[in-house]
C-alpha positions as CSV (number, residue, x, y, z in Angstrom):
1,X,-167.3,-36.8,32.4
2,X,-164.7,-37.3,29.7
3,X,-164.8,-35.4,26.5
4,X,-165.6,-38.6,24.5
5,X,-168.5,-39.4,26.9
6,X,-169.8,-35.9,26.5
7,X,-169.7,-36.1,22.8
8,X,-171.6,-39.4,22.9
9,X,-174.2,-38.0,25.2
10,X,-174.6,-34.9,23.0
11,X,-175.0,-37.1,19.9
12,X,-177.6,-39.3,21.7
13,X,-179.6,-36.3,22.9
14,X,-179.5,-34.8,19.4
15,X,-181.0,-38.1,18.1
16,X,-178.0,-38.7,15.9
17,X,-177.9,-42.5,16.5
18,X,-179.7,-44.8,14.1
19,X,-180.4,-48.4,14.7
20,X,-178.8,-50.9,12.3
21,X,-181.3,-53.7,13.2
22,X,-183.3,-55.0,10.3
23,X,-187.1,-54.9,10.7
24,X,-187.4,-58.7,11.1
25,X,-184.8,-58.6,13.9
26,X,-186.5,-55.6,15.6
27,X,-189.9,-57.4,15.4
28,X,-188.3,-60.6,16.9
29,X,-186.7,-58.6,19.8
30,X,-190.0,-56.9,20.5
31,X,-191.7,-60.3,20.7
32,X,-189.1,-61.6,23.0
33,X,-189.4,-58.5,25.2
34,X,-193.2,-58.9,25.4
35,X,-192.9,-62.6,26.3
36,X,-190.4,-61.8,29.0
37,X,-192.6,-59.4,30.8
38,X,-195.8,-61.2,30.2
39,X,-196.8,-62.8,33.5
40,X,-199.6,-65.2,32.8
41,X,-199.1,-67.9,35.4
42,X,-199.5,-67.9,39.1
43,X,-197.6,-70.1,41.6
44,X,-197.9,-70.8,45.3
45,X,-194.9,-71.8,47.3
46,X,-194.1,-72.4,50.9
47,X,-191.0,-70.7,52.3
48,X,-189.8,-69.9,55.8
49,X,-191.0,-66.8,57.4
50,X,-187.4,-65.8,57.8
51,X,-186.7,-66.0,54.1
52,X,-189.9,-64.1,53.3
53,X,-189.0,-61.3,55.7
54,X,-185.5,-61.2,54.1
55,X,-187.1,-61.0,50.6
56,X,-189.4,-58.2,51.8
57,X,-186.5,-56.3,53.2
58,X,-184.4,-56.6,50.0
59,X,-187.5,-55.6,48.0
60,X,-187.8,-52.4,50.1
61,X,-184.1,-51.7,49.5
62,X,-184.7,-52.1,45.8
63,X,-187.8,-50.1,45.8
64,X,-190.2,-52.7,44.4
65,X,-192.9,-55.1,45.5
66,X,-191.4,-58.3,46.9
67,X,-193.4,-60.5,44.4
68,X,-191.7,-58.5,41.6
69,X,-188.3,-59.2,43.2
70,X,-189.1,-62.9,43.5
71,X,-190.2,-63.0,39.9
72,X,-187.1,-61.2,38.8
73,X,-184.8,-63.5,40.7
74,X,-186.5,-66.6,39.3
75,X,-186.3,-65.2,35.7
76,X,-182.6,-64.5,36.1
77,X,-182.0,-67.9,37.5
78,X,-183.7,-69.8,34.7
79,X,-182.2,-67.6,32.0
80,X,-178.7,-68.2,33.3
81,X,-178.2,-64.8,34.8
82,X,-177.2,-66.1,38.2
83,X,-174.0,-68.0,38.9
84,X,-173.8,-70.4,41.9
85,X,-171.2,-68.6,44.0
86,X,-171.0,-71.4,46.6
87,X,-170.3,-74.0,43.9
88,X,-167.6,-71.7,42.4
89,X,-166.0,-71.3,45.8
90,X,-165.9,-75.0,46.4
91,X,-164.3,-75.6,43.0
92,X,-161.7,-72.9,43.8
93,X,-160.9,-74.5,47.2
94,X,-160.6,-78.0,45.7
95,X,-158.2,-76.6,43.0
96,X,-156.0,-75.0,45.8
97,X,-155.8,-78.2,47.8
98,X,-155.0,-80.3,44.8
99,X,-152.2,-78.1,43.6
C-alpha cells in the first residue's frame, strides 16, 4: 500500500471524513436506495433448463441465491449498467471493413 493510500485509510478509520451532502440530498439518496432494494413484485418466466443451470452455477460462484443474481442482472440492465458487447463488436467490425 502506498503512503498516500495508508494516510487515507488511517484518516477514514479515525473518522476524520465528513460528508458534504446537504440533508435534503442525503434524504433523497436514502429514498432512492430504499426503492432500489425494495422487492415488491413477483414475476414468473420460462427459460431453458440450460440457461437456468448456468445461472445457478454463476450464482454459486458469486455466493448468492440465483434469484438474487437474476434480480441484480435485470436491475443493472434496466438502469443502463450493462452494455451490449455483441452489438459493440458488430459496430467495430463494420467500421473496420468500411475503412
